[in-house]
Each structure stands twice: as structure tokens, then as C-alpha cells.
C-alpha positions in Angstrom: 110.8 102.1 131.1 111.1 98.4 131.1 109.1 96.0 129.3 109.2 92.1 129.7 108.5 90.0 126.3 108.3 86.2 127.0 110.9 85.1 128.5 113.5 87.9 127.2 114.0 91.3 128.9 114.1 94.3 126.5 115.4 97.7 127.5 114.0 100.5 125.6 114.3 104.2 125.7 112.1 106.8 124.2 113.1 106.9 120.5 115.4 103.8 120.5 114.8 100.6 118.7 114.8 97.6 120.8 117.3 94.7 119.8 115.9 91.9 117.9 115.7 88.6 120.0 114.3 86.4 117.4 117.0 83.4 116.7 116.9 81.8 113.2 119.2 80.8 110.3 120.5 83.5 108.0 119.5 83.0 103.9 123.1 82.2 103.4 123.5 79.5 106.0 120.3 77.8 104.3 121.8 78.2 100.8 125.1 76.6 102.0 123.1 73.7 103.6 121.2 73.1 100.7 124.1 73.0 98.7 125.7 70.5 100.9 122.7 68.4 100.9 122.3 68.3 97.1 125.8 67.5 96.6 125.7 64.4 98.8 122.6 63.5 97.0 124.2 63.5 93.9 126.6 61.2 95.0 124.5 58.7 96.6 122.4 58.9 93.4 125.6 57.8 91.1 126.4 55.1 93.8 122.8 53.5 93.4 123.2 53.8 89.7 126.7 51.8 89.6 125.3 49.3 92.2 122.3 48.5 89.9 124.7 48.2 86.9 127.2 45.8 88.9 124.1 43.7 89.9 122.8 43.4 86.2 126.2 42.5 85.0 126.2 40.1 87.7 123.0 38.7 86.7 124.2 38.1 83.1 127.6 36.3 84.2 125.5 34.0 86.1 123.2 33.3 83.4 126.2 33.1 81.1 127.9 30.3 83.5 124.8 28.4 83.5 124.4 28.4 79.9 128.2 27.2 79.7 127.6 24.4 82.4 124.6 23.1 80.2 126.4 23.4 76.9 129.6 21.7 78.4 127.3 18.8 80.0 125.7 18.5 76.5 129.1 18.1 74.9 130.3 15.8 77.4 127.4 13.6 76.7 127.9 13.7 73.0 131.5 12.8 73.5 130.1 9.6 75.5 128.1 8.8 72.8 130.9 9.3 70.1 133.2 7.0 71.8 130.3 4.4 72.0 129.9 5.0 67.9 126.7 6.6 68.5 127.3 10.3 68.1 125.9 11.9 64.8 125.1 15.5 65.8 128.7 16.6 64.7 129.1 18.9 67.7 132.6 17.4 68.7 133.7 17.8 65.3 137.3 19.6 65.3 137.2 23.0 64.5 135.1 26.0 65.6 131.2 25.7 66.1 128.3 28.1 66.5 127.3 30.6 67.0 124.2 29.2 68.8 122.0 31.8 70.0 119.9 31.2 73.1 117.3 33.7 74.3 116.8 33.5 78.2 113.8 35.1 79.8 115.1 37.0 83.1 111.9 37.4 85.2 108.5 39.2 84.3 110.3 42.7 85.1 113.3 41.9 82.8 113.4 42.0 78.9 114.6 38.6 77.4 118.3 38.5 76.7 119.9 36.5 74.1 123.4 35.0 74.3 125.8 33.5 71.8 127.5 30.2 72.3 130.8 29.5 70.4 132.9 26.4 71.1 136.0 25.0 69.8 137.0 21.3 69.8 140.9 20.6 69.6 142.3 17.0 69.4 144.6 16.3 72.0 145.4 12.7 70.7 145.3 9.9 73.1 144.3 12.2 75.8 140.8 13.0 74.2 139.6 16.4 73.2 139.7 19.9 74.6 136.6 22.0 74.2 136.6 25.7 74.8 133.2 27.6 75.1 132.4 31.4 74.9 129.2 32.7 76.0 128.7 36.5 75.3 125.6 38.3 75.8 124.2 40.0 72.7 123.0 43.5 72.4 119.3 44.7 72.7 118.9 44.2 69.0 120.5 40.7 68.8 117.9 39.5 66.2 118.4 42.6 63.8 122.6 42.7 64.4 124.0 39.8 66.6 127.0 41.9 67.6 128.6 40.3 70.9 129.7 42.4 74.1 133.5 41.2 74.4 133.5 42.6 77.9 130.8 40.2 79.4 132.3 37.2 77.8 132.5 34.0 79.7 135.2 31.4 78.6 135.2 27.6 80.0 137.6 25.1 78.7 136.9 21.4 79.7 139.0 18.3 78.5 137.2 15.2 77.7 139.5 11.9 78.1 138.6 8.6 76.8 
């Protein structure tokens, strides 16, 4: 006796079971596929976390460089005033100055961050003065404990000539 089922032909005899024709995935194949998918998604999630952290570091470095540039310009103007005999703020006295804490907002979605500025003035004799400025981002609780993060320090050295 021959029966035709859909597009496949089965041959059956009395008492014999028909051969299964359904094709699909076994449970083992599905488990292996899900494992491969989950491992690759975990790797992608770690990559995303590292990219976000590096983006955050780049943003902090850019802000620190901008703060350093502004402070160097301020000190350069003070040096020019000092040469003219008008500087009275003491920002270019020899030695170490600071820390000066500046809090910057990075946008509405980001919390405000604080930075510590410390600069050292060295006399170079007839060549003027050298200023080394360090900008460090402070921790989350910068108002309570102003501890700087040494890994993210930006250092700028500038020589002011007469």
C-alpha cells in the first residue's frame, strides 16, 4: 500500500511504522547555537563598555586641556602685567601654587566634574619664567575629599620670556 503525503512519498506495510519526514533542529543543535550567540553577545557588551569608558576619558582629557590652556593664558597675561609693574595677584610668585578647584558641567545628562589645577613657577634668570601646570580630575566626592586621580593628569609646561 502506497500513500502520498504532501510532496513526499512514504511506503508502509501493515504493522510497519512510517519513516518520519519532518526536518528540523535537534535540541542539542539549539543549545549549541544559543551558547555561541550568548558568548558573542557578552563579548560585544564588554566592547561597548570599554568604548564608553574611553569616550568618557577622552571627554575629561579635552576638558582638562581646555582648562590648562585657559590658565596658561591667564598666567601669561599676569606675566605681561608683572613686566609692566601692575601684577599684584601673586600668581607668578616662585614656587608651587594651588590647588585651585574648578567645577565644570559636561551637559545636562552628565554630572558636574571637578578638576584640581596646581602650577609651579621657576625663575629662568634672563630667559624669563617657566610654568608647569597640572590638571587632575577629582573623584566623585571632590567637595568632601579632594583626592586627585593620577592616571588622568594633564601636564603643560610653558616658558614666559621677557
